[in-house]
N, C-alpha and C positions, 0 to 999 in steps of 0.2 A: 349585769344589766344586759338584757337581750337586745339584739339588733332587729332582725326579722326572723320569721319562722324558719327560714332556710339556713340560718346560722347553725342550727342544730341538725340539719340534714335528715329530716324525718318526712315520711310520706312520699307519694308519687312514684312508688316502685314500679307499678304497672306502666305508667306513662314513660318512665325512663327506659323500660324494656322495649317499648315501641320505637323510641328514638334510637336506641342502640341497634335494633334490628334494621332500621332504615340506614344507619351508618354502615352496617355490615353489607347490606345490599350494594350501597354505593362503592364500597371498597372493592367489590367484585365486578364493578362496571355496570351495575343495574341501578340507574337513578331512582331516588325515592323522594317522596313529598309528604309532609306532615302539616296538617292544619290544627291549630290549638286555639280553642275559644273558651270564653268564660267571663264572668263578671269582673269589674275592677277589684284589684286586691286579692284575686284568687290564686295568684302565683304563676302566671303564664311566663313572664320574663324571667323569673327566678328559676323555673324549671328548665328553660332553655340555657340559662347561665350555667346551671349545674351540668347539663348535658355537654355544653360547649367545653367545659373544663375536661370532661372525660374524653371528648373527641380529640382535643389537642394532645392529651396524653397518649392517644393512639396514632399520633402523627398527622392528623387532619388539619387543614387550614380552615379557620372560622372567621367569617366576615359578617358584619351587621349593617342593616339599613333600618333606620327608625323614622316613621312618618311623623310629621310635625302637625300638631292639632290646633295651633293658635292661628293658622292662616299665614299667607305670604310666602310660603315655600315655593321654589320653582318646580316646574313639571319634572316628573321622574325623580323626585328628591330621594326616596329610599334607595333607588338604584344608583343615583349619583354617589351616595355614601359607600355602597357596596363596591362599585367599580373603582372609586378613589382609593379605598382601602387596599384593593388588590394591586393597583398600579404603584402605590407608594411602597409596597413591600418587595417589588421586583426591580431588577436592573433595567435601564432603558432598552438595552438590546433584547432582553427577554420580552419586555412589553411589546416591542416592535414585531418580534417573531410571532407572539401569541395573537396579537390583534390583526396582523396581516393587512389585507386590503380594507378591512372594516375599521381601521384606526380613525380615519377621518370622520366616519359616522359616529363613533364613540365620542370623539372630541366635541360633537354638537351639544352633548349634555354634561361632559366632564372636561371643562377647560383646563384642568390640571394636566391633562394628557398633552396639551400643546407645550407645556413646560418641559415634560419628559422627552417629547418628540417635537422639537421646534420646527421641523419641516412641515408639520401639519397645518393646513389652513383653518382659521377659525370660522365656524359657520353657525347660523342660527338654529334653534331647536326646530326639528322638522314639523311641518303642519299637514302636508299632503299625505294621503294614504300610502302612496308608493314610497315616499321618503321615510315615513314612519316604519314601514315594513323593513326597509334596508337597515334602519337603526336596530330594530328588534333582532334581525338576523345577525348583526354585528355583535350585539350584546351576548346572544346565545352562543355564538361561535367563540367569542373571547372567554366566556366562563367555562365552556366545555373544554377548550384548549388548556386553560389554567388547571382545571380539575384533572386533566390527563397527566399532568406532571406532578401531581400531589398524590398522597395516599388516598385522600378524598377532599373535596371542597364542600364546606357547609355554609350555606347562605341563609342567614336568619333575618327575617323581616318582622319588625315589631309595630304594634298599633296600626295594623293595616286597615282598620275601620276608618282611619283618617286619610287613607291614600287617595291621590288624585286619579281620575279615570285613566289617563295614559299609563300610569304605573300599574294599574290593575290589568290593563290590556297586555302590557309587557309580561306581567306575571303569568297570565294564561298562556301566552306564547312560549315562555321559557319552560313552564311545567311540562309541556308536551315535547319540547326539544331536549329535555334532560333525561329522557327515559333510558338511554343507553350510555350515560356518562357517569363518571365517579363524582356525582353531585347530589347533595341533600338540600332540598328547599324546605325551610320551616317558616310558617306564617302564623303569627299571633294576632289575635283580634279580640275586641270586646263584643261578646254576643249581645250584651244589653244595648248596644248602639244600633243593632240591625233592625230595620223595618223592611217590609216587602218592597218598598221603593228605594232602599239604600243601594248604591252601586255595587257594594261588596256582596249583597245577597245573590245577584245574578252570577257574579264571579265564582262564589263558593259552589253554586250549583254546577258550574262548568268544571271546576277543579276536582270535585269529588268523583268525576267520571274518568279522571286521568289514572292510568295503570300505576300501581304501587303507591296510590294516595291513601293516607289514613287521616281520619278526622277525630280529634280528641276534644271532649268538652270537660273542662276541669270542674270538679265539685269541691265542696268543703272537705276539710280533713276529717277522717273518721275519729270516733271518740278515743280509740287506743292511740292513734297518732298524736292527737291533741294532748293527751295525758303524757305521752313520751316527751313531747316538746317542752311542756311546762316543767316536768321533772328535770330535764337537762339544763334548762336555763336558770331555774331557781336553785337547783342543787338540793332540793328538799322534797319530801312527800307532801303533796297538797291535798287537803280534805276532799272527799268525793263530792260533797255538796257544792264546793267551790268549783270543781271541775265541771259538774253538771250545769251550774249557772253560767259558766264561761261558754260551754257548748251551746246552751240555749240562746245566749245573747249574740253570739258570733256566727252560729251555724257552721263553724269550722272554717270560715273565711280567714286565710292566713294573715292578711293585713290587720283585720279586726282583732284576731287572737293576739298577735304580737304587740299591738298597741295597748290592749287591755292588760296584758301580762306586764308590760313595762310600767304601767301605772300601779299595778298590784304590788310589784316589787318595791317601788319608790314610796308607796303610800303607807298609812298606819296599819298596824296589825292588831289582831285580837289580843285579849288579855293574856292568853297562853302563848303568844308569839306566832300564832298561825296566820297564814296569809288570808286577806279579805279582798273580795272582788270590789273594785270601785264602782260607785253609782254613776259617775259622770261619763259622758262620751269623750274618749281621748281626742286630742286635737288633730292627730293624723287621720283618724276616722272621720271626724267632723269635716275636715277639709276635702277628703275624697268624696264624701256624699254631697257636700255643698257644690262641688264642681259639677257633679252629675245633674243636680237640680237646677243649677244656674243656666244650663243649656236648654231648658224646657221653656215652653211658652208661658206667658203670664197667667193664663187661665189654668194651665196644668199646675203651676206652682201654687196658685191660690187653692186649688182643689186639694193638693197634698197637705198644705198647711191646715186646712179644715179637717182633713182626715186624721191628721196627727193628734188633734184634740180628742178624737173619739177612741184612741188607743190603737193597738196593733191590728185588731179586726174591725172592719168598717162595714156597717149596714148601709146599703145604697140609699134607702129612703131617708135615713137620718142625715147622711151626707148631703143629699139634695136639699133638705130643709135648712141645713147649716150654711149653705152657700147662696149667693145671689145670682148665680149663673143660670141661664135658661137651659132647659133639658138637653137640647142638641149640643150646646157648648160644653156642658158638663160631661156628656158621654164622650165627646171628642177628647176632652182633657183626660178622662179616665183611660181611654185607649192609648193616649200618648204615654201616660205613666206605666201602663202595662207593657208597652213596647220598650220602654226604657228599663224595664226590670225592677222598678221601684215598688209596684203593686203586683199582686197575683190574684187570680180569681180563686174563690174557695166555695165549697158547698156546705160549710159548717153551719151550725145553728146560730153562731155568734154574728156572722156577717157575710156579705157577698164578696167582699174584697179583703185583702190582707197585705200589710207591708211585707216586702220580701225579706227584710231583716228587721228585727226589733231595733237595731241601732240606727236604721234609716228613720224609723218613726221617732226615736229618741232625739236624733239630731234635729229633725224638723220641729219637734215639740219645744226643744230648748230655744 
């Protein structure tokens, strides 16, 4: 029974090479920065997990910060996790030496530091620009000092599309301060969440100008990689027509591939014992797509529901006739679906719009 596409360790060789090169630069004292974008389920976190295991094998320290998407997280939450992880792995005397005079500023967002260094006063999260700058400088100095005593320090931030504005500002500051440190910054985000007005869009524009910055956009697995994965997890040769159908339905999205293969293995086979691709949308895929749709406006959801009736390719005139939305509201809803990566524009003779994945359409249709 397969777990995820990454259990078989296929694909992403070029992306791993970029991350390995970033680590090599950091080990030589030249800080590196890698931005990794892509749609949900494309394997951003899994790629960094794989790289993190290799980095630890080379003696690097790896710490994670994950943004919370459900709301209610305190300011600087991903950085709180990063700093907390570093502090908990070090002796109090080492923390005191590395933090130096910036310890009291770090304690503003990491109360755990007061437990390690009880002499520190507890203070509120900074609000003024001057106080925030002192915090940023303290965080940068602490991480630079920590990296200096390691082979390299890898800081991985996940789901940064959900980061609060103070966390993004700190990221911009640290990216520039890490240029001559044994530090690798890795930032993962969902490109489908970005709009022109999204706070991360402006941050990405700034970050791509940082020296030693690389920006990766993950695409679906290539046909050969998909075939290799299926062969490894099934332990059998799967018919070419089944592999072709799997590629067409998933477009190589690792989450979609692994979920469909899981159903294929557990489901009924053909009379000769050959694997058959299931018709239904796997529950894991259904949940992932449903979460994306649930975040949209009611008008956009209604538009997507109507579009799903028409099939994967959607003619605008037919869609307009099928909905009861006024033209301006309909166009706004379509723009929202395009920005979310659920629809794409097409110039085909079949329609003006197309669902980005057939599984997106199938989920909405069901």
